[in-house]
C-alpha positions in Angstrom: 6.9 139.3 43.7 6.6 140.1 40.1 9.7 138.1 39.2 8.2 134.9 40.5 5.0 135.5 38.6 6.9 135.9 35.3 9.0 132.9 35.8 5.7 130.8 36.7 4.0 132.1 33.5 7.2 131.2 31.4 7.0 127.7 32.9 3.5 127.2 32.2 4.0 128.3 28.6 7.2 126.1 28.0 5.8 123.0 29.7 2.1 123.3 28.8 2.2 124.3 25.2 4.0 121.2 23.6 2.1 118.4 25.6 -1.1 119.9 24.2 0.2 120.3 20.6 1.6 116.7 20.8 -1.5 115.1 22.1 -3.7 117.1 19.7 -2.2 115.9 16.6 -3.1 112.9 14.9 -1.0 110.6 12.7 -1.2 110.5 8.8 -3.2 107.5 9.0 -5.8 108.8 11.3 -6.3 111.9 9.4 -6.6 110.1 6.4 -9.2 107.9 7.7 -11.3 110.7 9.1 -11.2 112.4 5.7 -12.1 109.2 4.1 -15.1 108.6 6.4 -16.3 112.3 5.5 -15.9 111.4 2.0 -18.0 108.4 2.5 -20.6 110.2 4.4 -20.7 112.9 1.6 -21.1 110.2 -1.3 -24.2 108.7 0.7 -26.0 111.5 1.3 -28.0 113.5 -1.4 -28.7 116.4 0.8 -24.8 116.8 1.4 -23.9 116.1 -2.3 -25.9 119.2 -3.3 -24.0 121.5 -0.9 -20.8 122.8 -2.4 -19.4 123.6 1.1 -19.4 120.0 2.0 -17.5 118.9 -1.0 -14.8 121.7 -0.2 -14.7 120.6 3.6 -13.9 117.1 2.6 -11.4 118.2 0.0 -10.0 120.4 2.5 -9.6 117.4 5.0 -7.5 115.6 2.3 -5.5 118.7 1.8 -4.5 118.9 5.2 -3.4 115.1 5.3 -1.1 115.9 2.5 0.2 119.4 3.7 1.0 117.9 7.3 2.5 114.6 6.0 4.0 115.4 2.5 6.6 112.9 2.7 4.4 110.1 3.9 4.7 107.3 1.0 1.4 105.8 1.8 -1.2 108.7 2.7 0.4 111.5 0.8 -0.2 110.1 -2.6 -3.7 108.6 -1.6 -4.6 112.2 -0.3 -3.6 114.0 -3.6 -5.6 111.2 -5.6 -8.8 111.9 -3.5 -8.5 115.6 -3.7 -8.6 115.2 -7.6 -11.4 112.6 -7.5 -13.5 114.9 -5.3 -13.0 118.0 -7.5 -14.0 115.9 -10.6 -17.1 114.6 -8.9 -17.9 118.1 -7.6 -17.8 119.3 -11.2 -20.0 116.4 -12.1 -22.6 117.8 -9.6 -22.3 121.4 -10.0 -20.9 122.1 -13.5 -18.7 124.8 -12.2 -15.1 125.1 -12.4 -14.5 127.0 -9.1 
């Protein structure tokens, strides 16, 4: 009885885990566009621009694109550029280096 339970548990882990992981991951274009939309929301909202955490969240979204897809010729460089641009804009609003 215990043997069937262990076999069933292993099958659930082997079959269920990869399909969930593959379906949850977006491609580089979708991830980049999500980050870019977050950037546009940030740049249009005076309330969000005052909140340092909002800036860091958007920077992290672009960083995630770069770290997930570092070899992508289109979205990896764009993500690095947007990270630098956001850090520069954040400095302009806050005047803090960190």
